[in-house]
Structure formats: structure tokens, C-alpha cells
C-alpha positions, 0 to 999 in steps of 0.5 A: 482478496480481503473483503474488508472495505478499503479506500485506495489510490494508485502510486509506486515507490522504492525501499531501503537497499543498503549493501555493505562492502568491505573496504581496505583502509589505507591511511597512507598520506592522510594527515595524522589529525584525520586518523582515529581508532574507528577507521576501518571498523563497522559502525555496529560491530555487535550487530550480526543477528539480522534475524532479530530485526522486527522493525524498520523505520526510515525518515526522509526529508524532501526539499520543498516539503514542510515535514519529513516523510516517515515510513515504519514497518513492524511485526505485531507481537500478537498476530506475528504479521507485519503492519505499517503503523505510519500508514494506518496499520496497513498489512505489509508484505514483509515476510523475508524483506526485513531480514534481507534489509537488516543484512544489507545494513550489517557491516558498513565500515568507516573508511575515512573521517571528514575534517571539521575545518573549524566548522561548528557541529551544525555547519559541519553536518549541514555541509555533508548532508547528515543533519538529523531529518527529525529536526526538519523544523529547525533546518531546511538544508543539509538534512540526511536520510535516517534509517533504523532497525530495531528488535522486538523490544524496540532496541535499536540494532543499527541507526544511520544518518546517510547524507550526500553522495561523495563526488569524484575529483571531477565533481561527478557522483558516480561512486557508491560512497556516502557521508554517514554518521551515527546519530549519537556521534558528531563525527562524519565518515565516508562509507561504501553503501549501495542504497535506494532509500525511500519513505514510500510504502508500496514496495512493502505491500501487495500492490496489485489491488484486485489480484485478478487476471483480465482474461478471467473477467466474464461479466461487467456492469458499468453503472454511470451516474452522478450523485445529487447530495441535495436530493440524496439520490442518483441522477443521469444514470446509464447502465451497460451490462456486458458478458462473454463466455470466455476471454476468446469470445466477443463481448455482448451488450445486453439489449443490443439486438442489431446484428450490424452493431457490436461493442467497441472491443478496444475500449473494453480491452483498455478497461479490462487492462486497467482493472488488471493493473490497478495499483495502490497509492495510499490508504485511509482507515475505514470509519469505526463501527462501519462493517465490511458490508456497510452495516453499522455496529451499534453495540454498546450504544444505548443513548440516542444522542450518542447514536446520532453522533456516531452515525454522523461521524460515519457519514462525514467521513464517507461524504468527505471522500465522495461516498454516500450511504442511503437507506434502502427501504425495500431491503431495509439495508444501507446502500452506498453510492459513489459520486462518480458511479460504480463498476461491477466485474465478475470472474469465471471463478465466481468472485465479484468485485464492486468498485465505487468511484469517489472524490478526487484528492490532490496532495503531496506524496505523503498526503496521497499515501496517508491523508492529511488532517481534517479541514473545515469547509472554509479551509477546503481547497477547490479539489477537496470540495465535492461537485455540488460544493463547487461553483461554476468558476471552480469547475472552470478552473479544474483543468488549469488546477491540474496543470498547476498541481503537476508543476508544484509537485502535487498529484491528483488521484481518486478515492476508490472503495472496493468490495469483493464477494463470491457468487456461484452463478458466475462460475464457469460451470457448476462443480461436479462430484468426482467420477468413480473409477471404472471397475475391471472386467469380471469384478464382482463386489459380492466376491471381493476379498475380505480380511483374513480371519484368525483361527480359534485356538483349540481347547487344551486337554485337561 
């Protein structure tokens, strides 16, 4: 578990999978005007070194959205790790996937060229859904999905715009044939291509956020509170501390001494299951100069005005997501709170997870994944306001807003900030030194064999 602070949400998605199939081209019965020299040939005949692939870019336009969704994964030339630049350079789990995706896009052939029938180029492309999605500002219909593979120098190895699925004579779309074109070519072809094209990113990352087994969790601290921004402190706090020796034992609540009472095992089971199944939906970049332990890196800042401005930027970034840094005078350290409480979970391996629950966030699929541009207070929606900023009327509309969001294609999630550390007191038994092997009967260290000594050669006679 990377201890670097991460703000995360939960979502799921799919990735590009295009399988090229060889096609027997039959031009019999095809009008002479429909035949050309490219039929039966691959779009990219020179692309065979799939291991040269270092970058994948997918651009998808979803009807109803104002802009296309873009997903890009690329290998960092310095670290050799794969990152997702479109998602704040989040590290990708793409060790073998990019090469497999490149191989699946290799060898796609032109089976049949669609006639223009006196249509202009734009109308021709719109009809088959192969308009370039990067031109979404000019068109709202007929936009295709664009997928590009590049090498380490940024040179495109393959570049497709994949359009509508080809329907059968009965109007069904049960085939694996799509309208496809090269962005540099105006002609539209039918090609065999099994695909599941998406600009989402969860298939390229480690989705299991905590990577923890529920049975390994032996200690829980549930710290319920609200944060009063005006007073700068927690209010209405309620803390429950629970523990068990092993997953087969019953949970014990600290302070519960009545033998006739016990904790609600079903609710705890649901809580543990939620931690075990916690998934990432989106990511946000941690404020610059904010370290993993939430201390502030002030190196190189000598001017007081610049110092205040830097701290102000960090505070605004955290405040907008429902996290509040407060100076702990006793320990002379910065303590961070979430506006909806926090949870601490420790495992028998000694790993302690701290989860801070921040503000809710409502947005489109792309906004959930990577966020949106900062807004002024006047531009904030009710869902983006903190609890203290909301009026009574705002709060009364929350339930109705949730229903409206679902109907409009928006979804609501919550900011979550996670830390992980090691604490040996939670280990299931202290590590012990290895036990030396038992010596055989009659073994005496004093008489153990020694290495043979070389005999000194005799002096030669004169």
C-alpha cells in the first residue's frame, strides 16, 4: 500500500479490446465502383512490432456530454512505469496489457468500402458514425471512437476511428462488423473487430484500494463527528473502539461490560466487507507542498507573503473536498479532520489504515474520474457546498437532488483520504528469532571436524 495520501472515489469500467480477424474478401457482385486496391488489406500493414507500443490513447464521445472523454496511458521514459496523464499521472497497472491491446489492434483489414452516394464528406462520415470525436464542438451526432497506439517517440503505430456497428439485413446488430476509417483517409470501410471501447480508467489500475482481507482486520476505531468550520473543531463526537483476537472470535466493544449485551455482528460484518471491497472511481492530485504525513514543505519560501499564500492554497484545496487541517498545539503538528468523521482499521500484520470521510461530489462520469475546473463560491452547486454553507432549504432538497442526479446521468460519491502506517503492537504475536536445530546425540562441539591441514614439504637436501 503506497502511503502517499490519495483522494479516491469508487467506480468501475472497461478498456479497449479489439481482436483482428482475417476476412476472405469476395468482390463478386460488388459494383465496379465499390472495388478498390485496398480491399482485403490491413489498415496498417507495417505494424507488426507490437512490443514497441508505449502509449495508448482512447477518445470517446458520449451523447449528452459537452466534451469527449479522453483516456491516455503512457510509459514514463525515466521510471519505465506506466502512468495515466489524463488522470493526474496516476500509476497504471499496465505491465502486459498495452502489448496485448496493441496486438489485438494489429491486422484489422478492410472488407468492404461503403459508397458515398453523392454525400458530402461530413455527411458521409456522420451517416456511419466515424466523425472525429476530437471535433465534438462542431458535431453532436455521428461521432466515432478514436483509438491510437504510439511508440516511445510519439509516432502513431495505429490510429482508428471506429463507428457504428453494422446491422444485419433484419436490422439487428449481432455481428462483429463495424464501420472504420483511418483519420487521414476519408473513405469508410467495414471491418471485423471485436471491441469494447472505453475512456474509463479503472481497468488500467489496481482497483482494490486498501488491498486488505477482511478476515485480517482485528481492531476498529469508529470516530463519528461533524466538523464545525466556524469554531474550527469537531462536534457531536462519538467514538467506538472494537477488537478481536482472530476472525473467528466475536468483536468486543471497549466499555461494554454488561454480559447480556453484545455488538451487532451483522453491521460489523457489513462494515468489514465494505472495507474489503472498497474500489477507486476517481483521483485528485494532492496539494503541492503537502507531504504524506500532512506536514507542509516550506523549503525555498523565505517571504512571509509567499508563505501565507502557499498555506492558503493548501487550505482551500482541502476545504473544498471536506478536509480541515488544524494545528495540534500539544504535539506541535498538523492534525487533519474529515467533515463526516473517520475510521481506523488495523490488521494482524500491523498495518493501520486511517480513512477520513470528506465532502460529497456529484458529477458526470468524467468529472467523477478526474474532477472539474475550480468554481467560485457563487458558481458552486448545492452538492458542492459544505454542510455549513448549505441553507435549511438546501438540506431539504438533498434527497430530491439525489433522484434528479440519477435521472440526469450524474452520480454522487464522496471524497476519501487514506493513510497507511505500520504499528507493531497490532501484530499477531511478536516476531521470534529462529530456533537452532537440535544437535544429534553424542555431538560434541569441541570434537567437531576441522579442515584438513596441508603437510609442510620436506626440506630439499643440498
